[in-house]
N, C-alpha and C positions, 0 to 999 in steps of 0.2 A: 895381279900380284897374289901369290899363294898365301893363305892364312896359316903359315907354318908356326908363327908365334902370335899369341893373342895380344891385344892392346886394350888398355883400360884408362879411363879418364877420371880425374878428380879435380876439385876446385883449386885454383891458384889465387886469383884476385879478380875483382870487378870494381870499376869506378865509372859512374855515369851520372847524368843529371838526377837520377833517382837515389843516389847514395854511393857509399864506398864499402858496403858489406853485402854478402849474400842475403842476410836476414832482412836488410832494408829493402832490397829488391823484391823479395818474396812478399813482404807486407804491402809494398806499392802495387804489385801485380794483383794481390787479393782484392785491393780496392780499385783496380783498374785505373790507377793513377798514371798519367802521362808526364814525361819530362819535357814535352814540347810546349813552348810558350811563344806568344806573339812578340816580335821584335820590330821596332820601327826604324825608318831612315837607314836602310841598308840596300845594297845592290846598285844597279846603274842609275836609277832615278829616285834614290832614297825612299824606297817603298816599304811596305809592311810585309814581312814574311814570318812563317812559323818555324822556329829552330829549337833544337834540344841542346842547349849550351850548359856546360858545367860551370857553376859559380866558383869564384875565388881562385881561378887559375892565374898564375903570374903572367907577365908579359910574354915570356917564352912558354906559351901554352903547351906545346908538344913536349918539351923537355920536362916541364913541371909535372905533367900527367904521367909520363913514363917513369920519372923518379918516384912518384907516389906509389905507383903500381908495383914497381920492383921492391920498394921498401916493404910493402905489404907481403910480398912473396917471401922475403927472407925472414919475416917474423914467424913463418910456419914451416920453413924447410931448413934443414941443417946445411952447414957449409960443405960437409962431406957428400951430401946429395947434390947440391948445386954445382960443385966444382969437380965432380966425378968425371974421369975421362970417358965414361960411358953415358954421360948426360949431354944431350944436345940442346940447342936453343934455336927456335924458329920464330921469326917476327913477320907478322902479316900487316902490311900497311900499304895504302895506295899513294900517299903523298909524303909521309914522314914529316920531317921538320922543314916546312916550306920557308921558314924564316932564313934558312941557309941556302936559298935557291941559287945564289951566285957561286956556290961551291958544291959541296956534297951534302944533299939533304938527308942522307943516311948516316953521316959521320957521327952525329950526336947520339943516334940510336946505339951504335956499337960502343961508343965511349961510356954512355950511362950504364948500359948493361954490364960492361967490363968493370966499371968502378963499384957497382953495387952488388952484382951477383958473382963476379969473378969467375965466369965459366971457363972450363978447360979449352973449349973450342970457340972460335969466332962465330957469332950468330949468323944463321942463314936467313936472308931476307927474301920474302916472297911478296912481289908487288904485281898482281895480275887483276887489276880493277876490283870489282866488288865480289869476286869469287875467292879473293885472297885468303879469307879466314877459313872457309871450308877446305880449300886447297891445302892450306897449311896443316890442318888436322890429317888429311889424307896423306900428305908427304911425311909427316911425323910417323904415321902408322907404317908407311913403306920402309922408313929407316929402321924401325924396330923389327919388322918382319924379316928384314935382310940382316938383322943382328949387327947393324952399325952402331946403334945406341940401345941401352936398356931402358932409358927414360928420356923424354923430350919435354922441355918447357916451351909452350906455345903462347906467344904474346900477340894480341891483335890491338892495334891502336891507330886512330886518326883523330885530328882535331879540326874545328871549323877555322876557316880563313877566308879572306876576301877572294883569293884565287878560286877556291872551291865554290863559294856562293855565286860569284860572277859567272863561273863556268857553267853551272847548272842553270842559272838564269838565262844565259845565252842560248841554251837548248830549249827554253820555254818549259823546263821540267819542274820548276819550283811551284808548290801549291800556295795559294793565298789563304789557306786555312790549315789546321792540323790534318795531316795526311789520312786518307781513308782507304786502306788497301782493299781491293776487290769490290768496293762499293760502287753502286750505280753513279754516284755523284763525285767520285774521285777525280782529282785534277792535278795530281803531281806529288812530288817528293817533299817531305820535311827533312832537312838535313840535321844531323846530330853529331856528337863527339863522345868518345868513350875509350876505355882501355880494359881489356879482359885478358886474363891469363888462365890457361889450362895446363895441367900436368898429365902427361901420358906415360904409362908404365907397362912393362911386359909381364909383371907379376902384381896382382892386385893386393892392396892392403885394406884395412877396415874403412878407409876414407874414400875408396874408389866407388863411384856411383854407377858407371856404365862401362860396357864393353863396346869398342868400335868394331862393328861386324865387317864393314867394307865400304869403300867409296870409289868414286870415279869422276873424271872430268872430261869435257869435250869442248869443241868449238863449232858453232853453227855456220861460221864464215858467211854471215848474212850482211852485216853493215857495221860501221865503226861504232855506232851507238844504239842502233835498233836491233831488237831480237828477231829471231826467225818467226815468221808468221805461222809456221806449222809446229813450232815447239820441238823441232827435230833434235837440236843439240841437247836440250834438257831431257828429252825422251831417252836419248842414248846414255846420258850420264846416269840416270836413275836405273835404266835397264841393266847396265853393266854393274852398278852397285848391288842390285839384287842378285845378279849372277855370282859376284865375288863374295857376297855375304852368305850364300847358300840358304836363304830363307825365301818363303813365298810372300807375294805382295799382300795376301790375306792376313799375314801376321802383323802388319803395320797398324799401330793404334792411333797415330797422330802424325801429321805433316806440318813441320815448321817451314813455311814457304818463304821465299825471298820477299814477295809482296811489297814492292816499292810504292804502290798506288799511282804509278803512271799508267796511261791507257794501254800501252803496248806490252809492258812487262807482265802485268796481271793477266792480260788476255793470253799471252804466250804460255804462262804457267798453267792456266786453266785448260788450255788445249792439250798440253803435254800430259797433265794428270789424267785427263779424259782418255787420251790414247792408251794410257797404261792401265786404265780401269781403276784409278785411284781416287776419282772425284767424289766418292761417297765417304771417304775417310775424313774424320774431323781435322780441319785445317785452320791455321791462323797465320798472321804476320805479326812479328814483334815490333815492326816499324812504328806502330802507333804509340808505343811506350818510349822507345829510344830515338825515334827518327832514323834516318838512314846514316849509319856510322861508317860506311865504306869499308876500309880494311879491318875495322873492329867488329863489323856486323856478324860475320860467321862465328866468331869466338864468343861474343856476349850472348848471342842467340842460342848457341849450343849450351852455354852455361844455364840459360833459363829452361832449355829442354831437359837438362839434368835435374833442375828444381822440379819440373813437372813430373818427372819419373820418381824422384825421391818422395815427393809429397802426394803423388797420385791425384793430380789436378790438371785440367786443361784450362788455359787462360783465354778469356775473351779476346777477340781480335778488335782492338779499339778502333772506332771510326766506321765500323761496318754496320750497315742497316739492311741494305737490299743488294742482291747479287747484280754485278754490273759487267759480267763477262758473258761471252756467247755460250760457253759451256758452264753448266751449273757446278758449284762446289759446295761442300759441306763446311761452310765457314762458321767458326765458333762464335756465337753471339752472346753467350753468358758463360761465366766460370762453371766448370763441371767437375764434380768429384767422381773420378773413375780411375780404374787401374790403368796405368800407362807403362807398358813394358817395352815396346819397340817403336822407335821414332825415326822418321825420314826427315833429314834437313837438306834443303836445297838452296842454291845461290846462282844468280846469273849476273853478268856484267858487261860493260862496254867491251867492244872488240869481239863479241860473240861467245864469250866464255860462259860455261855452265859447270857446276859441280854439285855433287850429292854425296851424302854419307848416311849410313844406317847405324843407329845406336840401340843397344839393348840394356835395360836395367839389370843390375846384378845384386841389388840389395833386397 
């Protein structure tokens, strides 16, 4: 995709176990505070697992969370902006409202957005496993560069449910402690829930934090749940993102990795970064703060990348002590005050999906 029109991102909203404002998340990250907590009597055998669950959501957790996030959005954006014919809406979610599994799990998504935001166009829903959030950002940029929209609201959301917990447990992917991405002792995922909203524009205003330089996606066609052993799909997605961005890999200051803390995902990412000559770049996973929030992950992690660039700080990768991948990585072990200008965000997911996007600070 040619970069004929530029794309810029600013904050929309964020709600997670760490709070419901950007400032709350920044404070929590400064303290390396995790939203992951031990929960008992869940799963097949009423076991103990570590989850990042939002307190005080009503019985219809998905609908309540989406309502709250959309209400926060309209507090900061005018109706003329939200309802403009040149404003699009893209939703990233892997499961949407599973309480409506017998009918249309996406129906309440469209209804809530229509009732609160009143967009001119029906929302576009992207559900491509755990790359959905990064893919949604890249798709929004494509729409803007093709002059289909002048601005796009990008919503990422997923909530915890028995279906999700049992599903990951059946794959032996859940950790019996808070997740430890890239660490020698890692043993699986800590699931989480969140909703994040980004606003992308073709013309920056004073609130825009970053420019979206370019992104790409790929599929390694390896296995329904296991990633490529050679990192080929992620290698291609990052390589193409660099080509489209027109920058050199040496310009990257920080990598926000997918970093699920499973044996195979972290190993695959380390191999891909090594093949690209990126394994010396400071790297972290935000999963130690949020847990793995599925369709929300790419959005809320990009929001925290923007915070890193705005505040010029690299946040510690919670749970990491000693490298546990065959290829070495420069995993961030303590918060670092440094200038952060260019960031690579990656994501990988079930079905062999991989996505990457490069962001550049403009403030």
